DOVEX-666564 format. One record per atom (N, C-alpha, C, O): residue number from 1; chain; atom name; y, z, x. Coordinates in steps of 0.02 Angstrom, whole numbers, plus 50000, padded with zeros to 5 digits. Atoms other than C-alpha are relative to their C-alpha. Layout:
<pts>
PT, i, ch, at, y, z, x
PT, NUM, A, CA, Y, Z, X
...
</pts>
This chain:
<pts>
PT, i, ch, at, y, z, x
PT, 1, A, N, 49964, 50061, 50017
PT, 1, A, CA, 49993, 54631, 47592
PT, 1, A, C, 50074, 50017, 49994
PT, 1, A, O, 50095, 50057, 49952
PT, 2, A, N, 49928, 49986, 49999
PT, 2, A, CA, 50178, 54630, 47629
PT, 2, A, C, 50038, 49939, 49974
PT, 2, A, O, 50022, 49882, 49989
PT, 3, A, N, 49957, 50052, 50029
PT, 3, A, CA, 50310, 54532, 47534
PT, 3, A, C, 50072, 50017, 50017
PT, 3, A, O, 50093, 50074, 50009
PT, 4, A, N, 49929, 49989, 49989
PT, 4, A, CA, 50491, 54510, 47586
PT, 4, A, C, 50039, 49954, 49953
PT, 4, A, O, 50019, 49898, 49939
PT, 5, A, N, 49957, 50037, 50046
PT, 5, A, CA, 50629, 54453, 47469
PT, 5, A, C, 50072, 50013, 50022
PT, 5, A, O, 50098, 50068, 50011
PT, 6, A, N, 49933, 49991, 49972
PT, 6, A, CA, 50800, 54425, 47550
PT, 6, A, C, 50044, 49941, 49981
PT, 6, A, O, 50021, 49885, 49975
PT, 7, A, N, 49952, 50050, 50022
PT, 7, A, CA, 50956, 54331, 47498
PT, 7, A, C, 50046, 49979, 50058
PT, 7, A, O, 50054, 50016, 50106
PT, 8, A, N, 49950, 50025, 49953
PT, 8, A, CA, 51080, 54226, 47596
PT, 8, A, C, 50053, 49963, 49962
PT, 8, A, O, 50040, 49934, 49909
PT, 9, A, N, 49944, 50032, 50035
PT, 9, A, CA, 51251, 54158, 47548
PT, 9, A, C, 50037, 49953, 50047
PT, 9, A, O, 50036, 49961, 50108
PT, 10, A, N, 49954, 50044, 49965
PT, 10, A, CA, 51366, 54018, 47599
PT, 10, A, C, 50047, 49970, 49948
PT, 10, A, O, 50024, 49935, 49903
PT, 11, A, N, 49951, 50022, 50049
PT, 11, A, CA, 51526, 53979, 47504
PT, 11, A, C, 49980, 50024, 49930
PT, 11, A, O, 49975, 50085, 49919
PT, 12, A, N, 50018, 49981, 50068
PT, 12, A, CA, 51476, 53976, 47320
PT, 12, A, C, 49924, 50001, 49989
PT, 12, A, O, 49901, 50014, 49934
PT, 13, A, N, 50072, 50006, 50007
PT, 13, A, CA, 51289, 53955, 47354
PT, 13, A, C, 49964, 50065, 50016
PT, 13, A, O, 49985, 50102, 50061
PT, 14, A, N, 50042, 49942, 49987
PT, 14, A, CA, 51159, 54092, 47346
PT, 14, A, C, 49928, 49976, 50002
PT, 14, A, O, 49906, 49938, 49959
PT, 15, A, N, 50071, 50017, 49994
PT, 15, A, CA, 50979, 54073, 47405
PT, 15, A, C, 49961, 50065, 50008
PT, 15, A, O, 49981, 50110, 50045
PT, 16, A, N, 50044, 49942, 49995
PT, 16, A, CA, 50839, 54199, 47384
PT, 16, A, C, 49932, 49976, 50024
PT, 16, A, O, 49901, 49933, 49993
PT, 17, A, N, 50063, 50021, 49969
PT, 17, A, CA, 50686, 54183, 47494
PT, 17, A, C, 49948, 50055, 49992
PT, 17, A, O, 49961, 50113, 50005
PT, 18, A, N, 50056, 49954, 50005
PT, 18, A, CA, 50518, 54264, 47460
PT, 18, A, C, 49945, 49975, 50047
PT, 18, A, O, 49925, 49917, 50043
PT, 19, A, N, 50055, 50017, 49954
PT, 19, A, CA, 50385, 54267, 47596
PT, 19, A, C, 49941, 50045, 49985
PT, 19, A, O, 49949, 50106, 49979
PT, 20, A, N, 50061, 49962, 50012
PT, 20, A, CA, 50206, 54319, 47564
PT, 20, A, C, 49943, 49966, 50038
PT, 20, A, O, 49948, 49907, 50054
PT, 21, A, N, 50058, 50032, 49968
PT, 21, A, CA, 50038, 54288, 47648
PT, 21, A, C, 49972, 49945, 49955
PT, 21, A, O, 49969, 49952, 49894
PT, 22, A, N, 50025, 50056, 50040
PT, 22, A, CA, 49965, 54122, 47594
PT, 22, A, C, 49972, 49944, 50043
PT, 22, A, O, 49943, 49957, 50095
PT, 23, A, N, 50031, 50058, 49968
PT, 23, A, CA, 49916, 53947, 47646
PT, 23, A, C, 50050, 49953, 50034
PT, 23, A, O, 50032, 49897, 50052
PT, 24, A, N, 49952, 50041, 49964
PT, 24, A, CA, 50077, 53879, 47724
PT, 24, A, C, 50041, 49954, 49956
PT, 24, A, O, 50067, 49904, 49981
PT, 25, A, N, 49961, 50042, 50046
PT, 25, A, CA, 50164, 53807, 47570
PT, 25, A, C, 50073, 50025, 50000
PT, 25, A, O, 50086, 50084, 49992
PT, 26, A, N, 49929, 49984, 50003
PT, 26, A, CA, 50354, 53801, 47576
PT, 26, A, C, 50029, 49963, 49940
PT, 26, A, O, 50024, 49901, 49935
PT, 27, A, N, 49971, 50030, 50059
PT, 27, A, CA, 50443, 53771, 47411
PT, 27, A, C, 50074, 50019, 49995
PT, 27, A, O, 50093, 50076, 50009
PT, 28, A, N, 49930, 49989, 50014
PT, 28, A, CA, 50628, 53753, 47371
PT, 28, A, C, 50012, 49981, 49928
PT, 28, A, O, 50003, 49923, 49909
PT, 29, A, N, 49991, 50011, 50072
PT, 29, A, CA, 50669, 53771, 47186
PT, 29, A, C, 49938, 49968, 49968
PT, 29, A, O, 49943, 49919, 49932
PT, 30, A, N, 50065, 50023, 50027
PT, 30, A, CA, 50484, 53744, 47142
PT, 30, A, C, 49981, 49930, 50022
PT, 30, A, O, 49937, 49900, 49991
PT, 31, A, N, 50015, 50067, 49975
PT, 31, A, CA, 50482, 53581, 47240
PT, 31, A, C, 49977, 50007, 50073
PT, 31, A, O, 50004, 50048, 50110
PT, 32, A, N, 50023, 49997, 49931
PT, 32, A, CA, 50388, 53552, 47402
PT, 32, A, C, 50057, 49985, 50049
PT, 32, A, O, 50099, 49942, 50035
PT, 33, A, N, 49945, 50006, 49952
PT, 33, A, CA, 50500, 53567, 47554
PT, 33, A, C, 50008, 49929, 50027
PT, 33, A, O, 50063, 49906, 50039
PT, 34, A, N, 49997, 50068, 49973
PT, 34, A, CA, 50456, 53393, 47617
PT, 34, A, C, 50034, 49951, 49952
PT, 34, A, O, 50055, 49897, 49973
PT, 35, A, N, 49967, 50042, 50049
PT, 35, A, CA, 50528, 53320, 47456
PT, 35, A, C, 50073, 50019, 49989
PT, 35, A, O, 50108, 49986, 49950
PT, 36, A, N, 49932, 49977, 50010
PT, 36, A, CA, 50693, 53415, 47468
PT, 36, A, C, 50049, 49949, 50027
PT, 36, A, O, 50042, 49926, 50083
PT, 37, A, N, 49952, 50051, 49981
PT, 37, A, CA, 50840, 53295, 47473
PT, 37, A, C, 50070, 50029, 49998
PT, 37, A, O, 50081, 50075, 49959
PT, 38, A, N, 50004, 50056, 49953
PT, 38, A, CA, 50953, 53243, 47556
PT, 38, A, C, 49967, 50021, 50065
PT, 38, A, O, 49957, 50080, 50079
PT, 39, A, N, 50038, 49988, 49939
PT, 39, A, CA, 50864, 53226, 47721
PT, 39, A, C, 50039, 50043, 50050
PT, 39, A, O, 50010, 50085, 50084
PT, 40, A, N, 49960, 49961, 49953
PT, 40, A, CA, 51009, 53297, 47823
PT, 40, A, C, 49998, 50074, 49983
PT, 40, A, O, 49995, 50116, 50028
PT, 41, A, N, 50004, 49930, 50021
PT, 41, A, CA, 51005, 53457, 47721
PT, 41, A, C, 49932, 50029, 50017
PT, 41, A, O, 49926, 50087, 50037
PT, 42, A, N, 50068, 49978, 49983
PT, 42, A, CA, 50817, 53468, 47746
PT, 42, A, C, 49994, 50015, 50074
PT, 42, A, O, 49962, 50064, 50094
PT, 43, A, N, 50003, 49989, 49928
PT, 43, A, CA, 50839, 53452, 47934
PT, 43, A, C, 50039, 50062, 50020
PT, 43, A, O, 50022, 50096, 50068
PT, 44, A, N, 49960, 49940, 49986
PT, 44, A, CA, 50972, 53588, 47931
PT, 44, A, C, 49958, 50063, 49989
PT, 44, A, O, 49963, 50111, 50027
PT, 45, A, N, 50044, 49943, 50015
PT, 45, A, CA, 50845, 53707, 47853
PT, 45, A, C, 49942, 50002, 50049
PT, 45, A, O, 49920, 50056, 50069
PT, 46, A, N, 50058, 50003, 49956
PT, 46, A, CA, 50704, 53647, 47966
PT, 46, A, C, 50014, 50031, 50069
PT, 46, A, O, 49968, 50052, 50104
PT, 47, A, N, 49984, 49972, 49935
PT, 47, A, CA, 50798, 53709, 48121
PT, 47, A, C, 49978, 50074, 50005
PT, 47, A, O, 49959, 50097, 50058
PT, 48, A, N, 50023, 49930, 50000
PT, 48, A, CA, 50757, 53889, 48071
PT, 48, A, C, 49925, 50003, 50009
PT, 48, A, O, 49900, 50045, 50046
PT, 49, A, N, 50072, 50002, 49993
PT, 49, A, CA, 50573, 53845, 48055
PT, 49, A, C, 49980, 49982, 50071
PT, 49, A, O, 49931, 50008, 50098
PT, 50, A, N, 50014, 50020, 49931
PT, 50, A, CA, 50576, 53762, 48226
PT, 50, A, C, 50013, 50058, 50048
PT, 50, A, O, 49974, 50069, 50094
PT, 51, A, N, 49985, 49944, 49957
PT, 51, A, CA, 50659, 53913, 48306
PT, 51, A, C, 49947, 50055, 49996
PT, 51, A, O, 49932, 50088, 50046
PT, 52, A, N, 50048, 49945, 50009
PT, 52, A, CA, 50529, 54032, 48234
PT, 52, A, C, 49928, 49979, 50012
PT, 52, A, O, 49882, 50019, 50004
PT, 53, A, N, 50067, 50026, 49993
PT, 53, A, CA, 50379, 53922, 48273
PT, 53, A, C, 49956, 50040, 50048
PT, 53, A, O, 49898, 50053, 50032
PT, 54, A, N, 50040, 49964, 49951
PT, 54, A, CA, 50321, 54017, 48426
PT, 54, A, C, 49986, 50072, 49981
PT, 54, A, O, 49938, 50102, 50006
PT, 55, A, N, 50006, 49929, 50017
PT, 55, A, CA, 50342, 54189, 48348
PT, 55, A, C, 49961, 50013, 49935
PT, 55, A, O, 49930, 50065, 49927
PT, 56, A, N, 50030, 49991, 50066
PT, 56, A, CA, 50274, 54162, 48171
PT, 56, A, C, 49952, 49943, 49987
PT, 56, A, O, 49966, 49885, 50002
PT, 57, A, N, 50048, 50052, 50020
PT, 57, A, CA, 50120, 54069, 48110
PT, 57, A, C, 50016, 49980, 49928
PT, 57, A, O, 49995, 50014, 49881
PT, 58, A, N, 49977, 50021, 50066
PT, 58, A, CA, 50197, 53974, 47964
PT, 58, A, C, 49943, 49974, 49956
PT, 58, A, O, 49951, 49969, 49895
PT, 59, A, N, 50056, 50025, 50039
PT, 59, A, CA, 50026, 53907, 47911
PT, 59, A, C, 49964, 50056, 49962
PT, 59, A, O, 49920, 50043, 49921
PT, 60, A, N, 50030, 49944, 50035
PT, 60, A, CA, 49979, 54082, 47852
PT, 60, A, C, 50049, 50033, 49951
PT, 60, A, O, 50034, 50086, 49924
PT, 61, A, N, 49949, 49971, 50044
PT, 61, A, CA, 50136, 54111, 47748
PT, 61, A, C, 50018, 49951, 49944
PT, 61, A, O, 50020, 49890, 49954
PT, 62, A, N, 49972, 50038, 50055
PT, 62, A, CA, 50194, 54051, 47578
PT, 62, A, C, 50074, 50019, 49994
PT, 62, A, O, 50090, 50079, 49991
PT, 63, A, N, 49928, 49988, 50003
PT, 63, A, CA, 50383, 54033, 47569
PT, 63, A, C, 50028, 49967, 49937
PT, 63, A, O, 50020, 49907, 49927
PT, 64, A, N, 49968, 50025, 50062
PT, 64, A, CA, 50474, 54015, 47402
PT, 64, A, C, 50074, 50015, 50004
PT, 64, A, O, 50094, 50071, 50017
PT, 65, A, N, 49927, 49992, 49998
PT, 65, A, CA, 50661, 53986, 47397
PT, 65, A, C, 50029, 49978, 49933
PT, 65, A, O, 50013, 49924, 49907
PT, 66, A, N, 49964, 50017, 50061
PT, 66, A, CA, 50768, 53989, 47241
PT, 66, A, C, 50074, 49998, 50019
PT, 66, A, O, 50099, 50046, 50048
PT, 67, A, N, 49929, 50006, 49982
PT, 67, A, CA, 50947, 53927, 47261
PT, 67, A, C, 50040, 49977, 49939
PT, 67, A, O, 50015, 49941, 49896
PT, 68, A, N, 49956, 50019, 50056
PT, 68, A, CA, 51093, 53906, 47144
PT, 68, A, C, 50072, 50001, 50023
PT, 68, A, O, 50090, 50035, 50071
PT, 69, A, N, 49929, 50002, 49987
PT, 69, A, CA, 51278, 53867, 47146
PT, 69, A, C, 50018, 49956, 50059
PT, 69, A, O, 49976, 49941, 50102
PT, 70, A, N, 49973, 50036, 49943
PT, 70, A, CA, 51386, 53767, 47265
PT, 70, A, C, 49976, 49928, 50005
PT, 70, A, O, 49948, 49901, 49958
PT, 71, A, N, 50018, 50069, 49987
PT, 71, A, CA, 51358, 53597, 47340
PT, 71, A, C, 49937, 49993, 50041
PT, 71, A, O, 49902, 50042, 50053
PT, 72, A, N, 50063, 50015, 49965
PT, 72, A, CA, 51218, 53515, 47437
PT, 72, A, C, 49996, 50037, 50067
PT, 72, A, O, 49947, 50070, 50081
PT, 73, A, N, 50003, 49969, 49934
PT, 73, A, CA, 51263, 53577, 47611
PT, 73, A, C, 50010, 50075, 49996
PT, 73, A, O, 49983, 50112, 50038
PT, 74, A, N, 49994, 49928, 50009
PT, 74, A, CA, 51318, 53747, 47550
PT, 74, A, C, 49933, 50032, 49983
PT, 74, A, O, 49916, 50085, 50008
PT, 75, A, N, 50067, 49976, 50016
PT, 75, A, CA, 51146, 53768, 47474
PT, 75, A, C, 49954, 49998, 50060
PT, 75, A, O, 49916, 50045, 50071
PT, 76, A, N, 50043, 50006, 49941
PT, 76, A, CA, 51061, 53707, 47633
PT, 76, A, C, 50015, 50057, 50049
PT, 76, A, O, 49969, 50086, 50077
PT, 77, A, N, 49982, 49946, 49953
PT, 77, A, CA, 51157, 53833, 47740
PT, 77, A, C, 49981, 50068, 49972
PT, 77, A, O, 49961, 50112, 50009
PT, 78, A, N, 50022, 49937, 50031
PT, 78, A, CA, 51121, 53973, 47615
PT, 78, A, C, 49925, 50008, 50006
PT, 78, A, O, 49900, 50063, 50019
PT, 79, A, N, 50073, 49998, 49993
PT, 79, A, CA, 50936, 53929, 47620
PT, 79, A, C, 49981, 50017, 50072
PT, 79, A, O, 49938, 50059, 50083
PT, 80, A, N, 50014, 49986, 49929
PT, 80, A, CA, 50936, 53928, 47811
PT, 80, A, C, 50015, 50073, 50016
PT, 80, A, O, 49977, 50105, 50053
PT, 81, A, N, 49981, 49931, 49988
PT, 81, A, CA, 51024, 54096, 47813
PT, 81, A, C, 49948, 50048, 49971
PT, 81, A, O, 49926, 50094, 50006
PT, 82, A, N, 50048, 49955, 50032
PT, 82, A, CA, 50905, 54180, 47690
PT, 82, A, C, 49931, 49993, 50032
PT, 82, A, O, 49894, 50042, 50038
PT, 83, A, N, 50064, 50012, 49967
PT, 83, A, CA, 50754, 54101, 47776
PT, 83, A, C, 49996, 50036, 50067
PT, 83, A, O, 49946, 50068, 50083
PT, 84, A, N, 49998, 49967, 49935
PT, 84, A, CA, 50806, 54165, 47947
PT, 84, A, C, 49996, 50076, 49992
PT, 84, A, O, 49959, 50110, 50027
PT, 85, A, N, 50000, 49928, 50011
PT, 85, A, CA, 50841, 54340, 47881
PT, 85, A, C, 49931, 50024, 49977
PT, 85, A, O, 49907, 50076, 50000
PT, 86, A, N, 50064, 49977, 50026
PT, 86, A, CA, 50677, 54350, 47787
PT, 86, A, C, 49944, 49994, 50051
PT, 86, A, O, 49898, 50035, 50052
PT, 87, A, N, 50050, 50005, 49947
PT, 87, A, CA, 50573, 54287, 47934
PT, 87, A, C, 50006, 50058, 50049
PT, 87, A, O, 49956, 50085, 50072
PT, 88, A, N, 49990, 49943, 49955
PT, 88, A, CA, 50651, 54421, 48045
PT, 88, A, C, 49975, 50064, 49967
PT, 88, A, O, 49943, 50105, 50000
PT, 89, A, N, 50022, 49940, 50035
PT, 89, A, CA, 50619, 54554, 47913
PT, 89, A, C, 49924, 50002, 49992
PT, 89, A, O, 49894, 50055, 49997
PT, 90, A, N, 50073, 50002, 50010
PT, 90, A, CA, 50440, 54496, 47882
PT, 90, A, C, 49963, 50016, 50065
PT, 90, A, O, 49914, 50054, 50064
PT, 91, A, N, 50035, 49990, 49936
PT, 91, A, CA, 50390, 54494, 48066
PT, 91, A, C, 50020, 50065, 50034
PT, 91, A, O, 49983, 50090, 50077
PT, 92, A, N, 49974, 49940, 49966
PT, 92, A, CA, 50495, 54646, 48117
PT, 92, A, C, 50003, 49989, 50075
PT, 92, A, O, 49986, 50033, 50115
PT, 93, A, N, 50000, 50021, 49930
PT, 93, A, CA, 50519, 54554, 48282
PT, 93, A, C, 50072, 49991, 50024
PT, 93, A, O, 50108, 49947, 50000
PT, 94, A, N, 49932, 50005, 49974
PT, 94, A, CA, 50680, 54583, 48379
PT, 94, A, C, 50009, 49939, 50045
PT, 94, A, O, 50065, 49913, 50051
PT, 95, A, N, 49995, 50060, 49958
PT, 95, A, CA, 50640, 54438, 48496
PT, 95, A, C, 50018, 49939, 49957
PT, 95, A, O, 50058, 49897, 49978
PT, 96, A, N, 49983, 50054, 50045
PT, 96, A, CA, 50645, 54317, 48349
PT, 96, A, C, 50072, 50004, 49978
PT, 96, A, O, 50107, 49954, 49974
PT, 97, A, N, 49930, 49990, 50020
PT, 97, A, CA, 50810, 54391, 48293
PT, 97, A, C, 50046, 49979, 50057
PT, 97, A, O, 50097, 49946, 50045
PT, 98, A, N, 49959, 50018, 49942
PT, 98, A, CA, 50881, 54370, 48469
PT, 98, A, C, 50003, 49924, 50009
PT, 98, A, O, 50056, 49897, 50025
PT, 99, A, N, 50002, 50073, 49993
PT, 99, A, CA, 50826, 54187, 48475
PT, 99, A, C, 50044, 49968, 49948
PT, 99, A, O, 50082, 49922, 49964
PT, 100, A, N, 49960, 50029, 50054
PT, 100, A, CA, 50906, 54149, 48307
PT, 100, A, C, 50074, 50014, 50010
PT, 100, A, O, 50116, 49970, 50000
PT, 101, A, N, 49930, 49982, 49989
PT, 101, A, CA, 51067, 54242, 48348
PT, 101, A, C, 50029, 49960, 50058
PT, 101, A, O, 50087, 49939, 50056
PT, 102, A, N, 49977, 50039, 49943
PT, 102, A, CA, 51079, 54153, 48514
PT, 102, A, C, 50013, 49927, 49980
PT, 102, A, O, 50059, 49895, 50007
PT, 103, A, N, 49991, 50068, 50023
PT, 103, A, CA, 51061, 53985, 48425
PT, 103, A, C, 50061, 49994, 49955
PT, 103, A, O, 50105, 49952, 49966
PT, 104, A, N, 49944, 50002, 50048
PT, 104, A, CA, 51180, 54019, 48280
PT, 104, A, C, 50004, 50068, 49966
PT, 104, A, O, 49961, 50086, 49926
PT, 105, A, N, 49992, 49932, 50024
PT, 105, A, CA, 51244, 54193, 48238
PT, 105, A, C, 50007, 50003, 49924
PT, 105, A, O, 49986, 50052, 49894
PT, 106, A, N, 49988, 49998, 50072
PT, 106, A, CA, 51292, 54147, 48060
PT, 106, A, C, 49936, 49997, 49959
PT, 106, A, O, 49937, 50012, 49900
PT, 107, A, N, 50064, 50001, 50036
PT, 107, A, CA, 51108, 54124, 48014
PT, 107, A, C, 49978, 50071, 49982
PT, 107, A, O, 49946, 50081, 49931
PT, 108, A, N, 50018, 49931, 50013
PT, 108, A, CA, 51086, 54313, 48025
PT, 108, A, C, 50058, 50039, 49970
PT, 108, A, O, 50051, 50075, 49921
PT, 109, A, N, 49943, 49960, 50020
PT, 109, A, CA, 51260, 54385, 48006
PT, 109, A, C, 50037, 49973, 49940
PT, 109, A, O, 50075, 50011, 49908
PT, 110, A, N, 49962, 50030, 50054
PT, 110, A, CA, 51326, 54265, 47875
PT, 110, A, C, 50066, 49972, 50025
PT, 110, A, O, 50087, 49988, 50081
PT, 111, A, N, 49936, 50031, 49981
PT, 111, A, CA, 51487, 54166, 47878
PT, 111, A, C, 50056, 50046, 49979
PT, 111, A, O, 50061, 50064, 49920
PT, 112, A, N, 49948, 49951, 50014
PT, 112, A, CA, 51638, 54281, 47890
PT, 112, A, C, 50063, 49970, 49969
PT, 112, A, O, 50107, 50007, 49947
PT, 113, A, N, 49939, 50032, 50024
PT, 113, A, CA, 51767, 54153, 47832
PT, 113, A, C, 50009, 50011, 49925
PT, 113, A, O, 49961, 50007, 49886
PT, 114, A, N, 49982, 49990, 50070
PT, 114, A, CA, 51855, 54186, 47667
PT, 114, A, C, 50052, 49948, 49980
PT, 114, A, O, 50087, 49921, 50022
PT, 115, A, N, 49949, 50047, 50022
PT, 115, A, CA, 51962, 54072, 47560
PT, 115, A, C, 50068, 50034, 50002
PT, 115, A, O, 50074, 50095, 49991
PT, 116, A, N, 49932, 49974, 49996
PT, 116, A, CA, 52149, 54093, 47580
PT, 116, A, C, 50027, 50011, 49929
PT, 116, A, O, 50014, 49971, 49884
PT, 117, A, N, 49974, 49984, 50066
PT, 117, A, CA, 52238, 54175, 47433
PT, 117, A, C, 50057, 49953, 49983
PT, 117, A, O, 50093, 49930, 50028
PT, 118, A, N, 49945, 50042, 50023
PT, 118, A, CA, 52358, 54072, 47329
PT, 118, A, C, 50065, 50040, 50001
PT, 118, A, O, 50067, 50097, 49980
PT, 119, A, N, 49936, 49965, 49993
PT, 119, A, CA, 52540, 54116, 47362
PT, 119, A, C, 50038, 49998, 49934
PT, 119, A, O, 50028, 49952, 49894
PT, 120, A, N, 49961, 50000, 50063
PT, 120, A, CA, 52661, 54162, 47222
PT, 120, A, C, 50052, 49944, 49999
PT, 120, A, O, 50072, 49918, 50051
PT, 121, A, N, 49951, 50052, 50014
PT, 121, A, CA, 52782, 54035, 47148
PT, 121, A, C, 49983, 49933, 50031
PT, 121, A, O, 50027, 49895, 50051
PT, 122, A, N, 50022, 50065, 49974
PT, 122, A, CA, 52679, 53889, 47210
PT, 122, A, C, 49951, 49970, 49951
PT, 122, A, O, 49931, 50001, 49901
PT, 123, A, N, 50045, 50037, 50044
PT, 123, A, CA, 52565, 53763, 47131
PT, 123, A, C, 49931, 50034, 49998
PT, 123, A, O, 49914, 50072, 50043
PT, 124, A, N, 50068, 49974, 50006
PT, 124, A, CA, 52391, 53807, 47072
PT, 124, A, C, 49951, 49956, 50040
PT, 124, A, O, 49891, 49969, 50039
PT, 125, A, N, 50044, 50047, 49964
PT, 125, A, CA, 52324, 53666, 47183
PT, 125, A, C, 49973, 50030, 50065
PT, 125, A, O, 49922, 50006, 50090
PT, 126, A, N, 50025, 49970, 49938
PT, 126, A, CA, 52304, 53775, 47337
PT, 126, A, C, 50049, 50050, 50028
PT, 126, A, O, 50105, 50057, 50003
PT, 127, A, N, 49958, 49947, 49973
PT, 127, A, CA, 52375, 53914, 47444
PT, 127, A, C, 50062, 49975, 50036
PT, 127, A, O, 50111, 50012, 50040
PT, 128, A, N, 49942, 50025, 49963
PT, 128, A, CA, 52495, 53804, 47543
PT, 128, A, C, 50034, 49941, 49966
PT, 128, A, O, 50082, 49913, 49992
PT, 129, A, N, 49973, 50057, 50036
PT, 129, A, CA, 52533, 53670, 47415
PT, 129, A, C, 50065, 50020, 49966
PT, 129, A, O, 50067, 50071, 49933
PT, 130, A, N, 49935, 49986, 50031
PT, 130, A, CA, 52716, 53665, 47359
PT, 130, A, C, 50006, 49961, 49935
PT, 130, A, O, 49976, 49908, 49926
PT, 131, A, N, 49986, 50036, 50062
PT, 131, A, CA, 52776, 53618, 47187
PT, 131, A, C, 50042, 49939, 50015
PT, 131, A, O, 50087, 49941, 50057
PT, 132, A, N, 49963, 50062, 49988
PT, 132, A, CA, 52841, 53441, 47179
PT, 132, A, C, 50068, 50005, 49965
PT, 132, A, O, 50073, 50030, 49909
PT, 133, A, N, 49934, 49999, 50032
PT, 133, A, CA, 53026, 53424, 47147
PT, 133, A, C, 50033, 49933, 50007
PT, 133, A, O, 50019, 49895, 50054
PT, 134, A, N, 49967, 50065, 50002
PT, 134, A, CA, 53136, 53277, 47106
PT, 134, A, C, 50073, 50008, 50021
PT, 134, A, O, 50106, 50057, 50002
PT, 135, A, N, 49930, 49999, 49979
PT, 135, A, CA, 53304, 53238, 47186
PT, 135, A, C, 50042, 49953, 49957
PT, 135, A, O, 50103, 49948, 49969
PT, 136, A, N, 49962, 50048, 50042
PT, 136, A, CA, 53355, 53110, 47053
PT, 136, A, C, 49997, 50019, 49928
PT, 136, A, O, 50026, 49985, 49885
</pts>
């Protein structure tokens, strides 16, 4: 009996996916996947399941995802990332990894973008925001 436990990140969101042999139940934060809202976020996660359909028998696996931090879509992308990584690790299948990387590389490699640092002597509102000044 093999269990994989792998994390994925996106912005401020972190998702941890655990895959174990079971009866095909997928849960996100202890809630059935079909009840996960909003629908667009659910479809974003479902694309990983669709990509892996031919390589993995999802009806024989129990998938539990715990996510925290960030917003709705950040969480959805973190879940998709951790799900893709854990399915590749569970199956040890390079063909599945190639299919996922060909579809969207950030599902396996993560998103490389970082926030821009705030510049000195400027407002705390952002890295390019200037302090407001008055001419009168």
